[in-house]
Each structure stands twice: as structure tokens, then as C-alpha cells.
C-alpha positions as CSV (number, residue, x, y, z in Angstrom):
1,M,63.7,88.1,43.3
2,Y,60.3,87.8,45.2
3,N,59.8,91.4,45.9
4,R,55.9,91.2,44.9
5,K,53.2,89.1,46.4
6,R,52.8,85.8,44.6
7,V,49.1,85.1,43.5
8,I,47.8,81.5,42.3
9,K,44.8,81.9,40.3
10,E,42.5,79.0,39.9
11,G,40.8,78.5,36.6
12,K,38.9,76.1,34.5
13,V,40.4,74.4,31.4
14,T,37.9,75.1,28.6
15,K,39.6,73.8,25.6
16,V,42.8,71.6,24.7
17,G,44.1,71.9,21.2
18,R,47.4,70.6,19.7
19,K,49.2,73.7,20.4
20,Y,47.4,75.7,23.2
21,V,45.3,75.2,26.5
22,Y,42.8,77.6,27.1
23,V,41.9,78.4,30.6
24,K,38.9,80.4,31.9
25,F,39.4,82.7,34.8
26,S,36.7,84.7,36.6
27,Y,36.2,87.2,33.8
28,F,38.7,86.3,31.0
29,E,40.3,83.5,29.1
30,S,44.0,82.8,28.8
31,K,45.6,80.6,26.4
32,F,49.1,78.8,27.4
33,D,51.4,77.4,24.8
34,I,51.8,73.6,25.1
35,Q,55.2,73.5,23.3
36,N,56.7,76.4,25.7
37,D,56.4,75.2,29.0
38,Y,52.7,75.9,29.4
39,K,53.7,79.8,29.5
40,E,50.9,82.1,28.6
41,V,50.8,83.5,25.1
42,R,51.1,87.4,25.4
43,D,52.5,90.3,23.5
44,Y,54.2,91.9,26.5
45,G,55.0,91.9,30.3
46,T,55.7,88.6,32.2
47,F,54.5,85.4,31.0
48,P,52.6,83.5,33.7
49,K,52.9,79.7,33.5
50,L,50.0,77.2,33.8
51,Y,50.3,74.6,36.6
52,F,47.7,71.8,36.9
53,S,47.7,71.9,40.8
54,I,48.3,74.6,43.5
55,E,51.1,72.4,45.0
56,E,52.8,72.0,41.7
57,A,52.8,75.7,41.5
58,R,54.1,76.2,44.9
59,N,56.7,73.7,44.8
60,D,57.9,75.2,41.5
61,Y,58.2,78.7,43.1
62,E,59.5,77.3,46.3
63,R,62.4,75.8,44.3
64,E,63.2,79.0,42.4
65,Y,63.2,80.8,45.8
66,L,65.5,78.3,47.5
67,L,67.8,78.7,44.4
68,G,68.0,82.2,44.7
69,R,68.8,82.0,48.4
70,I,71.5,79.4,47.9
71,C,73.3,81.1,44.8
72,S,73.4,84.4,46.8
73,F,76.4,82.5,48.4
74,S,78.1,82.4,45.0
75,C,77.6,79.2,42.9
76,S,77.4,77.8,39.3
77,M,73.8,78.2,38.2
78,P,73.7,75.4,35.5
79,I,74.9,72.9,38.3
80,V,72.1,74.0,40.8
81,K,69.4,74.0,38.4
82,S,69.5,70.3,38.4
83,I,69.0,69.8,42.3
84,S,65.5,68.6,43.2
85,L,63.4,70.5,45.7
86,D,64.0,68.2,48.5
87,D,67.8,68.6,48.1
88,L,67.2,72.4,48.1
89,R,65.5,72.3,51.4
90,T,68.0,70.1,53.1
91,A,71.1,72.2,51.7
92,C,69.1,75.3,53.0
93,N,68.9,73.5,56.5
94,C,72.5,72.5,56.4
95,L,73.6,76.0,55.5
96,K,71.2,77.7,58.1
97,I,69.6,79.6,55.3
98,E,66.3,80.9,56.5
99,N,63.3,79.4,54.4
100,N,60.7,82.2,54.4
101,F,58.9,80.8,51.4
102,G,55.2,81.0,51.2
103,E,54.7,83.8,53.7
104,D,53.6,86.2,50.9
105,W,51.2,83.8,49.1
106,E,47.7,84.2,48.2
107,T,45.2,81.8,46.6
108,V,42.6,83.2,44.5
109,Q,39.5,80.8,44.1
110,K,37.3,80.8,41.1
């Protein structure tokens, strides 16, 4: 699930409208759909998500990482999706699942 390096890019919010939030990164501007969980509006490829802090992004990705690790033991995804990040960390500790989350992170400053 996490084969490639995760990169967090910091940007500056330039405009907030009724439907979109515009964010300026070093050389380009992107727009994110407020009504679609702040996902970037694109015609193709992956759809990055806008987070309002580095910690929020890391917590969201760690949650997905831990869900993947726990569900590799075979479980029902709809039930597991509602579990909090702290509970997932506890479950990994109890199951002695190694949590290597964050080893392949890079934060890009403005």
C-alpha cells in the first residue's frame, strides 16, 4: 500500500470560495474541492488531499497504514474503518504488528 515515498508539500491558501480552496505551492497553484473531502481537482492520476496541518496529514496516513497492516490478518473493512488512530496503535501493539510508519516521509517546505 505504501510502496513509494510519501511527500508532504506545504503551501499557502490564496483563496477560499464556496466550492473550492486554492493553494499556492512553490511554482503552481492547485484547487481543492471543499465538498469532496478537500481532494484536488484533476482530470487524471491520483487525487491528493488538502490537510490543514502536517500533523493532520501524518495522522491520516498513519491510520490508513495501520488499517492495512491489521487487515492483512483478514478482517471486515467496514467495521475497522470506524476505529480511531489511538485504538489502531493499541491493536498493533497487542498483535505485535511492527509499526514502521513514518520511515519513508519527507516534508517539503515552501
